[in-house]
C-alpha positions in Angstrom: 158.9 16.7 -36.0 161.3 14.1 -34.6 160.9 12.9 -31.0 164.3 14.5 -30.2 163.1 17.8 -31.6 159.9 17.6 -29.6 161.9 17.0 -26.4 164.1 20.0 -27.3 161.1 22.3 -27.8 159.4 21.1 -24.6 162.6 21.6 -22.6 162.9 25.2 -24.0 159.3 26.0 -23.1 159.5 24.4 -19.6 162.9 26.0 -18.8 161.8 29.5 -19.9 158.5 29.0 -18.1 160.3 28.2 -14.9 162.2 31.4 -15.1 159.2 33.5 -16.1 156.9 32.2 -13.3 159.6 32.7 -10.7 159.9 36.3 -12.0 156.1 36.7 -11.6 156.3 35.5 -8.0 159.0 38.1 -7.4 156.7 40.9 -8.7 153.7 39.6 -6.6 155.7 39.8 -3.4 157.4 43.0 -4.3 154.2 44.8 -5.1 152.5 43.6 -1.9 155.5 44.9 0.1 155.2 48.2 -1.7 151.5 48.6 -1.2 151.1 47.1 2.3 151.6 50.5 4.1 148.7 51.9 2.1 146.2 49.4 3.4 144.3 46.2 2.4 142.3 48.1 -0.2 145.3 48.8 -2.4 146.5 45.2 -2.0 143.2 43.9 -3.1 143.1 46.3 -6.0 146.5 45.1 -7.1 145.2 41.5 -7.2 142.1 42.6 -9.1 144.0 44.7 -11.6 146.0 41.7 -12.9 143.1 39.1 -12.7 140.3 41.2 -14.2 141.8 41.4 -17.8 141.9 37.6 -17.9 138.1 37.6 -17.4 137.2 40.6 -19.5 139.5 39.8 -22.5 138.9 36.1 -22.6 136.8 36.1 -25.8 139.2 38.3 -28.0 142.3 36.6 -26.5 141.0 33.1 -27.2 140.1 34.2 -30.8 143.6 35.4 -31.3 145.1 32.1 -30.2 142.9 30.3 -32.7 143.6 32.6 -35.6 147.2 33.8 -35.3 150.5 31.9 -35.5 151.0 30.8 -31.9 154.7 31.0 -31.5 154.9 34.6 -32.6 151.7 35.5 -30.7 153.3 34.1 -27.5 156.5 36.1 -28.0 154.4 39.2 -28.5 152.3 38.6 -25.4 155.5 38.0 -23.3 157.0 41.3 -24.7 153.8 43.1 -23.5 154.2 41.7 -20.1 157.9 42.6 -19.9 157.0 46.2 -21.0 154.2 46.4 -18.4 156.6 45.4 -15.6 159.1 48.0 -16.8 156.2 50.5 -16.7 155.5 49.5 -13.1 159.1 50.4 -12.1 158.2 54.0 -13.1 155.1 54.0 -10.9 156.8 53.3 -7.6 157.1 56.9 -6.6 154.6 58.2 -3.9 151.2 59.2 -5.4 151.6 57.0 -8.5 149.7 54.0 -7.2 147.0 54.3 -9.9 149.7 54.0 -12.6 151.0 50.9 -10.9 147.5 49.4 -11.2 147.5 50.3 -14.9 150.8 48.6 -15.3 149.5 45.5 -13.6 146.4 45.5 -15.8 148.6 45.6 -18.9 150.5 42.7 -17.6 147.2 40.9 -17.0 146.2 41.6 -20.6 149.4 40.0 -21.8 148.7 37.0 -19.5 145.2 36.6 -20.9 146.8 35.8 -24.3 150.0 34.0 -23.1 148.3 31.4 -20.9 145.8 29.9 -23.4 148.6 30.1 -26.1 150.8 27.9 -23.9 148.0 25.5 -23.2 147.1 25.2 -26.9 150.7 24.9 -28.0 151.8 22.2 -25.5 149.9 19.3 -27.2 151.5 20.2 -30.5 155.0 20.1 -28.9 154.5 16.9 -26.9 152.1 15.1 -29.3 148.4 14.5 -28.5 149.1 11.1 -26.9 151.6 12.7 -24.4 149.7 15.9 -23.8 148.4 15.1 -20.3 152.0 14.3 -19.2 153.1 17.7 -20.7 150.4 19.5 -18.7 151.7 17.7 -15.6 155.3 19.0 -16.3 153.9 22.5 -16.9 152.1 22.3 -13.6 155.2 21.2 -11.8 157.2 24.1 -13.5 154.5 26.5 -12.4 154.6 25.4 -8.8 158.4 25.2 -8.8 158.8 28.6 -10.3 156.4 30.2 -7.8 158.2 28.5 -4.9 161.6 29.7 -6.2 160.4 33.2 -6.8 158.6 33.6 -3.5 161.7 32.2 -1.7 164.0 34.7 -3.4 161.6 37.7 -3.3 162.4 38.8 0.3 166.1 38.6 -0.2 166.0 40.4 -3.6 163.7 43.2 -2.3 166.0 43.7 0.7 169.1 43.8 -1.5 167.9 45.6 -4.6 164.6 47.2 -3.5 161.2 46.7 -5.1 162.4 48.3 -8.4 165.2 45.7 -8.6 162.7 42.9 -8.1 160.5 44.3 -10.9 163.4 44.6 -13.3 164.3 41.0 -12.6 160.7 40.0 -13.5 160.9 42.0 -16.7 164.1 40.2 -17.6 162.4 36.8 -16.9 159.7 37.5 -19.4 162.3 38.2 -22.0 164.1 34.9 -21.2 160.9 33.0 -21.9 160.3 35.0 -25.1 163.8 34.1 -26.3 163.1 30.4 -25.5 159.8 30.5 -27.4 161.5 32.1 -30.4 163.9 29.1 -30.6 161.0 26.6 -30.6 160.4 25.0 -33.9 156.9 23.7 -33.3 154.2 25.9 -34.7 150.4 26.1 -34.3 148.6 28.1 -37.0 144.9 27.2 -37.0 143.9 29.6 -39.8 146.5 28.4 -42.3 145.9 24.8 -41.4 142.2 25.1 -41.8 142.6 26.8 -45.1 144.9 24.0 -46.4 142.3 21.5 -45.2 139.6 23.4 -47.1 137.8 24.4 -43.9 138.0 28.1 -44.6 139.6 29.1 -41.3 138.6 28.6 -37.7 134.9 28.1 -37.2 132.8 29.9 -34.7 132.8 33.4 -33.2 135.1 34.8 -30.5 132.6 33.4 -28.0 133.1 29.8 -29.3 135.0 28.9 -26.1 132.0 29.7 -23.8 129.7 27.9 -26.3 131.9 24.8 -26.0 131.8 24.8 -22.2 128.0 25.3 -22.1 127.2 22.7 -24.7 129.6 19.9 -23.5 128.0 18.4 -20.4 131.2 16.8 -19.2 133.2 20.0 -19.5 130.4 22.0 -18.0 130.4 19.7 -14.9 134.2 19.7 -14.6 134.6 23.5 -14.9 131.6 24.3 -12.7 132.8 21.9 -10.1 136.3 23.3 -10.0 134.9 26.8 -10.0 132.8 26.1 -6.9 135.9 24.6 -5.2 137.8 27.8 -6.0 134.9 29.9 -4.8 134.8 28.0 -1.4 138.5 27.5 -0.8 140.0 30.8 -2.0 139.5 32.1 1.6 143.0 30.6 2.1 144.6 33.6 0.4 143.0 36.0 2.9 142.9 33.9 6.1 146.4 32.3 6.0 148.4 35.3 7.2 145.9 35.9 10.1 145.8 32.2 11.0 149.6 31.7 11.1 150.6 35.0 12.8 147.5 35.3 14.9 145.9 31.9 15.8 149.3 30.0 15.8 151.3 33.0 17.1 154.1 32.1 14.6 156.8 34.4 13.3 156.9 36.0 9.8 159.7 33.6 8.9 157.5 30.6 9.8 154.7 32.2 7.8 157.0 32.2 4.7 158.0 28.6 5.2 154.4 27.4 5.7 153.3 29.3 2.5 156.1 27.5 0.6 154.6 24.1 1.6 151.7 24.6 -0.9 153.8 24.9 -4.1 156.4 22.4 -2.8 153.8 19.6 -2.7 152.4 20.8 -6.1 155.7 19.9 -8.0 155.5 16.1 -7.6 151.7 16.1 -7.6 151.6 17.8 -11.0 154.0 15.2 -12.5 152.1 12.3 -11.1 148.7 13.8 -12.3 150.2 13.9 -15.8 150.2 10.1 -15.8 146.4 9.9 -15.6 144.7 8.6 -18.7 141.1 8.9 -19.9 138.1 11.1 -19.0 136.9 9.0 -16.1 140.3 9.0 -14.4 140.7 12.7 -14.9 137.2 13.6 -13.6 137.6 11.3 -10.6 141.0 12.9 -9.8 139.5 16.4 -10.2 136.7 15.5 -7.8 138.9 13.8 -5.3 141.3 16.7 -5.3 138.4 19.0 -4.3 137.5 16.7 -1.4 141.1 16.5 -0.3 141.5 20.3 -0.4 138.4 20.7 1.7 139.6 18.1 4.3 142.9 20.0 4.5 141.0 23.3 5.3 138.8 21.5 7.8 142.0 20.2 9.6 143.3 23.7 10.1 140.0 24.6 11.9 139.9 21.5 14.0 143.6 21.3 15.1 145.5 24.5 15.9 149.0 23.1 15.6 151.8 24.1 13.3 152.4 20.4 12.3 148.8 20.1 11.3 148.9 23.2 9.2 152.0 22.0 7.4 150.3 18.7 6.6 147.1 20.5 5.5 149.1 22.8 3.2 151.0 20.0 1.6 147.7 18.2 1.0 146.1 21.3 -0.4 149.0 22.2 -2.6 149.1 18.7 -4.1 145.3 18.8 -4.7 145.6 22.2 -6.4 148.2 20.9 -8.8 146.1 17.8 -9.7 143.1 20.1 -10.4 145.2 22.2 -12.8 146.4 19.2 -14.8 143.0 17.5 -14.9 141.0 20.4 -16.2 143.5 21.2 -18.9 143.7 17.6 -20.0 139.9 17.4 -20.2 139.7 20.5 -22.4 142.4 19.0 -24.6 140.4 15.7 -25.0 137.0 17.2 -25.5 137.8 20.3 -27.7 139.0 20.2 -31.3 142.5 21.7 -31.8 141.1 24.6 -33.9 139.0 25.8 -30.9 141.3 25.1 -28.0 142.6 28.7 -27.6 139.1 30.0 -27.1 138.2 27.1 -24.8 141.2 27.6 -22.6 140.6 31.3 -22.4 137.0 30.7 -21.5 137.9 28.3 -18.7 140.4 30.9 -17.3 137.7 33.6 -17.5 135.2 31.5 -15.6 137.6 30.3 -12.9 139.2 33.8 -12.4 135.8 35.4 -12.2 134.9 33.0 -9.3 138.4 33.7 -7.9 137.6 37.4 -7.7 134.1 36.7 -6.2 135.7 34.4 -3.6 138.3 36.9 -2.6 135.7 39.5 -2.0 133.6 37.2 0.1 136.7 35.9 2.0 137.5 39.4 3.3 134.1 39.7 4.8 134.1 36.1 6.2 137.4 36.5 7.9 136.5 39.8 9.3 133.2 38.4 10.8 134.1 35.0 12.1 137.9 35.0 12.1 140.5 33.0 10.2 140.1 29.6 11.9 136.4 29.4 11.6 136.5 30.8 8.1 139.0 28.1 7.0 136.9 25.3 8.7 133.7 26.5 7.1 135.3 26.9 3.7 136.6 23.3 4.1 133.1 21.9 4.6 131.9 23.8 1.5 134.9 22.6 -0.6 134.3 19.0 0.4 130.7 19.3 -0.8 131.8 20.9 -4.0 134.3 18.2 -4.8 131.9 15.4 -4.0 129.1 17.1 -5.9 131.4 17.3 -9.0 131.7 13.5 -9.1 128.0 12.9 -8.5 127.2 15.1 -11.5 130.2 13.8 -13.5 129.1 10.2 -13.6 125.9 10.9 -15.6 128.0 13.2 -17.9 130.5 10.3 -18.5 127.6 7.9 -19.3 126.2 10.5 -21.7 129.6 11.0 -23.4 130.0 7.2 -23.8 126.5 6.9 -25.3 127.3 9.5 -27.9 130.4 7.6 -29.2 
């Protein structure tokens, strides 16, 4: 494909992704508003319903990505997500909360396929030599879409209700599906392997987990990021209590503070896309963990709105760098034919720790409060980030020795 065609395909994917991610943010806020009167248990169940399929379906989802034409697979996964959101609109009546969770689980199943497909398809569109930069742009689009969706959510829910917000999200998935259908780049591992005489993709559906466990550098990178997530995810639970309680701020200020996280992630993702080489990526991944931990420690040490804004900008930037670095490392270390399974396995590991961290965070905040919980999480996150680099250096030497 010509460079002009590659730029066109990348623009279509990024533009459609921006709309789709903004729509997903709309749904997240709308569902939380709908379930809040029923208590924190239903809110937590809604998070779990969408995340759990990413963990449970990682092996078959990754196998699909490495066996089926990716462009058509992505369109189908997006159609499933659109249908799930439409199903959710029928589950908003009183007493139908269980059906709402089912709809969110179906959307999560579509996401379990769509996300690794995008990550595997991006290097084909951009070219291997520019793949890290493409991941940086995708991270920026993700953060920008979340920021736009969250900013519009309150207005749309007030104007059109929760059902209107969900319908807008369903439409956003169809917009991305239409953009993907126009993309000319294709990834078809089975056909490509057959042409090369390899007889199709090698390895079982569990090949992604095998890759992570056998590659020391990836094992360190994913484990380090997983520990950072486990320690720092307390933010999702503690933030609302910290802003409204410890700071005594208004709901409007709470919304603006929350927006600081993805706002900083947009330029940080683009800059991280310029990193080159395993050493730089691992160093940035580790440093981002330390930076996020320091941001959380700052919130516990200084109870000021300005300090919280600075901490959230730093934390959001670090989060974007982590996303770019781990995807780029997988791209470098894993052959193209196995990347779908590898990306799905990474998502499963990180989301499993996400769920565990959320469960622990609820207990921690209830026992020690939001401020102390954030400070303690910050210390653990700094240790996890620093430990990642200490373990990564031998892994880098081992990787260099094998070349």
